[in-house]
Backbone as CSV, one residue per row, in Angstrom:
resi,resn,N_x,N_y,N_z,CA_x,CA_y,CA_z,C_x,C_y,C_z
1,MET,56.475,142.509,-8.390,56.079,143.825,-8.829,56.108,143.860,-10.351
2,GLY,55.052,144.411,-10.937,54.947,144.469,-12.384,55.862,145.502,-13.010
3,LYS,56.045,145.376,-14.315,56.939,146.269,-15.057,56.479,147.733,-14.947
4,GLU,55.179,147.953,-15.074,54.645,149.318,-15.000,54.923,149.947,-13.631
5,GLN,54.716,149.172,-12.573,54.970,149.659,-11.216,56.462,149.957,-11.025
6,GLN,57.310,149.080,-11.551,58.758,149.274,-11.439,59.193,150.542,-12.179
7,GLU,58.598,150.813,-13.336,58.927,152.022,-14.089,58.524,153.275,-13.315
8,LYS,57.362,153.240,-12.648,56.918,154.371,-11.824,57.906,154.637,-10.691
9,ILE,58.355,153.559,-10.072,59.294,153.713,-8.963,60.631,154.260,-9.460
10,GLU,61.079,153.804,-10.619,62.331,154.320,-11.190,62.215,155.817,-11.488
11,LYS,61.069,156.245,-12.018,60.840,157.678,-12.256,60.874,158.452,-10.939
12,ARG,60.288,157.846,-9.906,60.273,158.463,-8.573,61.702,158.631,-8.051
13,TRP,62.540,157.601,-8.235,63.933,157.678,-7.801,64.657,158.812,-8.549
14,LYS,64.432,158.911,-9.846,65.092,159.945,-10.650,64.663,161.338,-10.182
15,LYS,63.367,161.498,-9.962,62.856,162.789,-9.490,63.436,163.138,-8.117
16,PHE,63.502,162.142,-7.229,64.070,162.341,-5.906,65.538,162.750,-6.010
17,GLN,66.287,162.081,-6.878,67.698,162.407,-7.071,67.853,163.860,-7.528
18,GLU,67.026,164.275,-8.468,67.086,165.655,-8.968,66.700,166.648,-7.876
19,MET,65.630,166.344,-7.138,65.145,167.233,-6.089,66.213,167.418,-5.002
20,GLN,66.898,166.325,-4.640,67.907,166.386,-3.585,69.255,166.902,-4.097
21,GLY,69.432,166.864,-5.413,70.723,167.255,-5.970,71.797,166.195,-5.747
22,TYR,71.364,164.927,-5.610,72.299,163.823,-5.391,73.056,163.494,-6.666
23,THR,74.341,163.192,-6.493,75.126,162.647,-7.602,74.699,161.194,-7.787
24,ASP,75.167,160.566,-8.859,74.868,159.151,-9.078,75.432,158.308,-7.927
25,GLU,76.615,158.689,-7.449,77.222,157.956,-6.330,76.367,158.092,-5.060
26,GLU,75.896,159.306,-4.786,75.087,159.518,-3.589,73.753,158.779,-3.650
27,ILE,73.110,158.783,-4.813,71.826,158.072,-4.917,72.043,156.568,-4.802
28,ALA,73.173,156.077,-5.279,73.483,154.647,-5.141,73.654,154.279,-3.665
29,ILE,74.318,155.130,-2.920,74.476,154.900,-1.470,73.110,154.901,-0.803
30,TYR,72.300,155.891,-1.140,70.961,156.001,-0.553,70.130,154.755,-0.887
31,ARG,70.189,154.345,-2.136,69.398,153.189,-2.593,69.887,151.861,-2.027
32,SER,71.075,151.832,-1.474,71.588,150.588,-0.902,70.933,150.257,0.445
33,ASN,70.169,151.179,1.004,69.488,150.950,2.277,68.084,150.397,1.999
34,PRO,67.799,149.159,2.408,66.493,148.544,2.117,65.303,149.333,2.692
35,ARG,65.507,150.014,3.797,64.407,150.812,4.373,64.058,151.977,3.456
36,TYR,65.077,152.588,2.855,64.818,153.701,1.949,64.154,153.223,0.665
37,VAL,64.521,152.023,0.237,63.880,151.440,-0.947,62.391,151.236,-0.656
38,LYS,62.089,150.691,0.509,60.690,150.483,0.904,59.962,151.829,0.992
39,ALA,60.628,152.828,1.552,60.010,154.155,1.660,59.707,154.729,0.275
40,MET,60.604,154.520,-0.671,60.375,155.031,-2.026,59.191,154.327,-2.669
41,GLU,59.046,153.042,-2.391,57.904,152.306,-2.933,56.593,152.840,-2.360
42,ARG,56.640,153.306,-1.144,55.426,153.802,-0.473,55.327,155.321,-0.464
43,ALA,56.209,155.995,-1.150,56.268,157.452,-1.150,54.936,158.135,-1.452
44,PRO,54.130,157.634,-2.378,52.865,158.331,-2.661,51.970,158.478,-1.434
45,LYS,52.087,157.573,-0.486,51.262,157.644,0.727,51.523,158.946,1.498
46,PHE,52.765,159.442,1.439,53.112,160.667,2.148,52.451,161.898,1.529
47,LEU,51.978,161.757,0.310,51.323,162.880,-0.370,49.802,162.833,-0.235
48,THR,49.289,161.843,0.460,47.834,161.717,0.572,47.264,162.403,1.806
49,HIS,48.139,162.852,2.715,47.664,163.419,3.972,48.346,164.751,4.298
50,LYS,47.650,165.549,5.071,48.245,166.690,5.746,48.310,166.318,7.222
51,ILE,49.327,166.823,7.880,49.495,166.605,9.309,49.119,167.897,10.024
52,TYR,48.288,167.764,11.040,47.840,168.919,11.821,48.325,168.776,13.255
53,VAL,48.802,169.883,13.811,49.142,169.956,15.222,48.323,171.124,15.759
54,GLU,47.281,170.794,16.496,46.313,171.800,16.940,46.505,172.116,18.426
55,VAL,46.513,173.398,18.735,46.613,173.830,20.124,45.280,173.532,20.808
56,VAL,45.321,172.711,21.854,44.095,172.358,22.586,44.040,173.026,23.961
57,GLU,45.189,173.479,24.454,45.245,174.283,25.681,46.349,175.305,25.523
58,SER,46.103,176.520,25.995,47.103,177.571,25.937,46.985,178.426,27.187
59,HIS,48.110,178.620,27.846,48.133,179.441,29.055,49.316,180.395,28.973
60,ASN,49.033,181.677,28.770,50.056,182.724,28.774,51.171,182.502,27.755
61,CYS,50.842,181.972,26.612,51.849,181.698,25.578,52.455,183.015,25.100
62,ASN,53.771,183.136,25.202,54.461,184.358,24.808,54.348,184.631,23.311
63,ALA,54.215,183.586,22.501,54.076,183.751,21.049,52.634,184.069,20.655
64,GLY,51.725,183.982,21.612,50.326,184.299,21.330,49.516,183.149,20.767
65,HIS,50.051,181.935,20.799,49.273,180.795,20.311,48.067,180.588,21.215
66,LYS,46.930,180.325,20.572,45.684,180.154,21.329,44.993,178.866,20.902
67,VAL,44.037,178.435,21.724,43.281,177.222,21.421,42.692,177.336,20.013
68,GLY,42.850,176.290,19.247,42.349,176.262,17.871,43.404,176.565,16.825
69,ASP,44.513,177.221,17.224,45.594,177.447,16.262,46.098,176.105,15.767
70,LYS,46.483,176.058,14.491,46.977,174.815,13.904,48.278,175.057,13.163
71,PHE,49.225,174.165,13.394,50.421,174.080,12.575,50.063,173.019,11.531
72,VAL,50.165,173.351,10.265,49.760,172.435,9.201,50.991,172.089,8.367
73,LEU,51.174,170.788,8.166,52.323,170.299,7.414,51.863,169.351,6.316
74,THR,52.661,169.244,5.273,52.424,168.214,4.277,52.783,166.872,4.912
75,GLY,52.399,165.790,4.269,52.779,164.476,4.759,54.278,164.273,4.780
76,ASN,55.003,165.057,3.980,56.463,164.999,3.977,57.086,165.811,5.103
77,GLY,56.257,166.562,5.831,56.764,167.321,6.969,57.121,168.763,6.677
78,TYR,56.651,169.309,5.562,56.912,170.713,5.251,55.786,171.563,5.838
79,LEU,56.140,172.578,6.614,55.122,173.497,7.112,54.493,174.227,5.934
80,ILE,53.184,174.372,5.965,52.463,175.120,4.931,52.176,176.491,5.528
81,ALA,53.028,177.457,5.228,53.000,178.768,5.875,51.632,179.442,5.810
82,ASP,50.966,179.340,4.664,49.662,179.998,4.503,48.579,179.416,5.403
83,GLU,48.809,178.239,5.959,47.808,177.589,6.799,48.215,177.552,8.276
84,CYS,49.322,178.223,8.598,49.840,178.248,9.970,49.708,179.660,10.554
85,PRO,49.842,179.779,11.874,49.867,181.122,12.463,51.016,181.944,11.875
86,LYS,50.844,183.262,11.831,51.881,184.124,11.260,53.182,183.989,12.043
87,LEU,53.098,184.020,13.355,54.262,183.804,14.213,54.176,182.392,14.768
88,MET,55.291,181.666,14.707,55.304,180.296,15.219,56.471,180.144,16.190
89,CYS,56.164,179.700,17.385,57.175,179.518,18.420,58.060,178.321,18.082
90,ILE,59.358,178.542,18.059,60.301,177.476,17.730,60.238,176.348,18.753
91,HIS,59.900,176.684,19.992,59.820,175.655,21.028,58.611,174.747,20.807
92,ALA,57.507,175.321,20.349,56.332,174.505,20.023,56.647,173.591,18.845
93,LEU,57.311,174.141,17.822,57.680,173.329,16.661,58.603,172.187,17.077
94,GLY,59.568,172.489,17.909,60.507,171.470,18.362,59.839,170.381,19.186
95,ALA,58.792,170.757,19.927,58.108,169.784,20.786,57.405,168.708,19.973
96,PHE,56.833,169.069,18.837,56.088,168.053,18.082,56.920,167.355,17.007
97,MET,58.137,167.814,16.789,58.971,167.209,15.751,59.139,165.696,15.920
98,PRO,59.462,165.174,17.108,59.610,163.710,17.222,58.321,162.956,16.887
99,TYR,57.189,163.582,17.090,55.917,162.931,16.808,55.660,162.849,15.305
100,ILE,56.271,163.761,14.541,56.173,163.693,13.086,56.814,162.381,12.616
101,TYR,57.936,162.019,13.231,58.583,160.753,12.871,57.652,159.572,13.135
102,ALA,56.939,159.609,14.248,56.001,158.525,14.563,54.897,158.451,13.515
103,MET,54.414,159.621,13.088,53.369,159.633,12.070,53.917,159.107,10.746
104,TRP,55.152,159.481,10.417,55.776,158.970,9.200,55.894,157.452,9.249
105,GLU,56.278,156.921,10.405,56.377,155.461,10.546,55.041,154.796,10.229
106,ARG,53.968,155.393,10.698,52.643,154.821,10.459,52.316,154.877,8.968
107,LEU,52.625,155.980,8.304,52.396,156.079,6.864,53.282,155.066,6.125
108,TYR,54.535,154.971,6.536,55.504,154.059,5.926,55.026,152.610,6.017
109,GLU,54.412,152.260,7.134,53.929,150.897,7.334,52.490,150.710,6.851
110,ASP,51.957,151.729,6.168,50.602,151.692,5.625,49.554,151.488,6.728
111,LEU,49.778,152.186,7.847,48.858,152.162,8.982,48.163,153.512,9.102
112,ASP,47.052,153.543,9.796,46.306,154.782,10.010,47.148,155.734,10.861
113,PRO,47.531,156.905,10.317,48.378,157.824,11.081,47.691,158.368,12.339
114,ASP,46.370,158.345,12.370,45.664,158.859,13.540,45.609,157.871,14.696
115,MET,46.140,156.700,14.500,46.106,155.703,15.567,47.428,155.649,16.343
116,MET,48.198,156.736,16.289,49.407,156.803,17.115,48.980,156.661,18.569
117,LEU,49.757,155.950,19.337,49.418,155.747,20.743,49.417,157.076,21.503
118,PHE,50.457,157.858,21.325,50.551,159.154,22.012,50.494,160.256,20.960
119,ASN,49.425,161.029,20.983,49.253,162.085,19.984,49.138,163.474,20.610
120,THR,49.414,163.570,21.908,49.325,164.837,22.613,50.713,165.277,23.041
121,VAL,51.021,166.546,22.789,52.354,167.087,22.992,52.275,168.313,23.894
122,HIS,53.240,168.457,24.773,53.339,169.632,25.644,54.576,170.407,25.226
123,CYS,54.448,171.714,25.061,55.628,172.505,24.717,56.611,172.453,25.889
124,PRO,57.886,172.756,25.659,58.872,172.640,26.734,58.725,173.692,27.834
125,ASP,57.993,174.773,27.576,57.793,175.781,28.618,56.820,175.228,29.653
126,VAL,57.157,175.390,30.906,56.364,174.796,31.992,55.313,175.742,32.558
127,GLY,55.259,176.986,32.096,54.267,177.942,32.590,54.792,178.750,33.766
128,CYS,54.176,179.891,33.985,54.682,180.835,34.993,54.604,180.279,36.420
129,LYS,53.667,179.409,36.720,53.555,178.838,38.075,54.712,177.899,38.401
130,ARG,55.420,177.448,37.353,56.519,176.501,37.555,57.865,177.071,37.087
131,GLY,57.924,178.373,36.916,59.190,179.018,36.563,59.391,179.344,35.103
132,GLY,58.361,179.195,34.279,58.483,179.521,32.860,57.632,180.726,32.496
133,TRP,57.304,180.851,31.217,56.482,181.958,30.740,55.041,181.531,30.524
134,GLY,54.861,180.518,29.737,53.525,180.064,29.373,53.615,178.608,28.966
135,GLU,52.522,178.073,28.468,52.577,176.676,28.045,51.478,176.373,27.039
136,LEU,51.770,175.366,26.237,50.823,174.885,25.228,50.691,173.377,25.332
137,ILE,49.495,172.894,25.065,49.274,171.470,24.851,48.670,171.359,23.466
138,MET,49.255,170.464,22.668,48.862,170.325,21.267,48.506,168.881,20.969
139,ARG,47.568,168.687,20.045,47.165,167.349,19.633,47.429,167.198,18.138
140,MET,47.991,166.044,17.768,48.324,165.779,16.371,47.328,164.836,15.731
141,TYR,47.052,165.094,14.459,46.213,164.199,13.676,46.516,164.436,12.205
142,ALA,46.013,163.561,11.380,46.210,163.682,9.934,44.857,163.651,9.251
143,LYS,44.792,164.300,8.110,43.586,164.264,7.286,44.000,163.964,5.857
144,GLU,43.230,163.116,5.225,43.496,162.821,3.822,43.170,164.059,2.992
145,VAL,44.012,164.302,2.012,43.874,165.464,1.147,43.221,165.026,-0.156
146,PRO,42.209,165.767,-0.633,41.601,165.423,-1.928,42.658,165.408,-3.034
147,LYS,42.496,164.519,-3.992,43.489,164.342,-5.057,43.863,165.643,-5.758
148,GLU,42.863,166.477,-6.049,43.153,167.715,-6.785,44.013,168.689,-5.981
149,GLU,44.043,168.551,-4.673,44.838,169.429,-3.816,46.259,168.908,-3.611
150,ARG,46.498,167.642,-3.873,47.787,167.016,-3.574,48.933,167.606,-4.376
151,VAL,48.665,168.047,-5.588,49.705,168.602,-6.445,50.350,169.814,-5.777
152,LYS,49.570,170.605,-5.047,50.094,171.802,-4.387,51.025,171.475,-3.229
153,MET,50.951,170.257,-2.707,51.732,169.900,-1.531,53.125,169.389,-1.842
154,VAL,53.429,169.107,-3.099,54.718,168.536,-3.439,55.787,169.605,-3.257
155,GLY,56.785,169.279,-2.446,57.873,170.227,-2.186,58.866,170.242,-3.327
156,THR,59.329,171.429,-3.674,60.366,171.555,-4.686,61.394,172.547,-4.171
157,LYS,62.589,172.421,-4.706,63.658,173.349,-4.317,63.706,174.495,-5.281
């Protein structure tokens, strides 16, 4: 790795430390994990995409989610409130959370995030015919974000 690239990564580490509020001791512990070092080297990849979880089937959803509704997240996994439904069912959010990790793994390994083997999620409610209230089926995908839009996606405390 060249000097210029190493300097960029060092700046990234410093910014991450400030954003997280880590002490020098805490950042040293974090940096001692080779997987986290690799993730920091590939961190810009997480800012190139938005993650979408789109409702593809909806039956009697108590929260009112309907086909076409989208939960939109940054590549870092932050919900973008202005691009999501006003009311969001916590059970729907919880259902797709493990799949966010799978998408992150694909970004981390510099693979196409849309090529996840399983990209369809069912909310935990089983629907009124099976003893629940309603149900949702959601499909996940990612879209690359134009460079000029990426600045808005960076999370800050």
